[in-house]
C-alpha positions in Angstrom: 7.1 9.7 38.6 9.2 10.3 35.6 8.3 12.6 32.7 9.8 10.0 30.3 7.7 7.0 29.5 9.0 3.6 30.6 8.0 2.3 27.2 10.3 4.8 25.5 13.2 3.7 27.8 12.4 0.0 27.0 12.7 0.8 23.3 16.0 2.7 23.7 17.5 -0.2 25.6 16.2 -2.7 23.1 17.6 -0.5 20.2 20.9 -0.6 22.0 21.0 -4.4 21.6 19.3 -5.9 24.7 17.2 -9.0 24.2 15.1 -8.4 27.3 14.7 -5.4 29.6 13.4 -5.6 33.2 11.0 -3.1 34.5 13.4 -2.1 37.2 16.2 -1.5 34.6 13.9 0.7 32.5 12.8 2.7 35.6 16.4 3.2 36.8 17.5 4.4 33.4 14.5 6.7 33.2 15.3 8.4 36.5 19.0 8.8 35.5 18.1 10.2 32.1 15.6 12.6 33.6 18.2 13.9 36.2 20.8 14.4 33.5 18.3 16.1 31.2 17.2 18.5 33.9 20.9 19.3 34.6 21.5 20.1 30.9 18.3 22.1 30.6 19.2 24.3 33.6 22.6 25.0 32.1 21.0 25.8 28.8 18.6 28.2 30.4 21.6 29.9 32.1 23.3 30.2 28.7 20.2 31.7 27.1 19.8 34.2 29.9 23.5 35.1 29.6 22.9 35.8 25.9 20.0 38.1 26.7 17.3 35.8 25.5 14.3 34.2 27.1 14.1 31.5 24.5 16.3 28.4 24.8 17.7 27.5 21.4 19.4 24.4 20.1 22.8 26.1 20.4 22.2 26.6 24.1 21.6 22.8 24.5 24.6 22.0 22.4 26.8 24.3 24.6 25.3 22.9 27.8 26.2 19.4 26.7 29.8 20.4 26.1 30.1 21.7 29.7 
């Protein structure tokens, strides 16, 4: 089960311009978004540790997204 709500994914797809969104499409995007987010989070954690911090900051997320 995803940490991201299917309702939120439906809204995102609708905001992107879709008229209708199937449940399968929302669930598929939710799983991909969660996988990508975990990858970014793990990289941000590595960057914060490398900087000698235990706290992940916005700058760590920004740098992780650039990798």
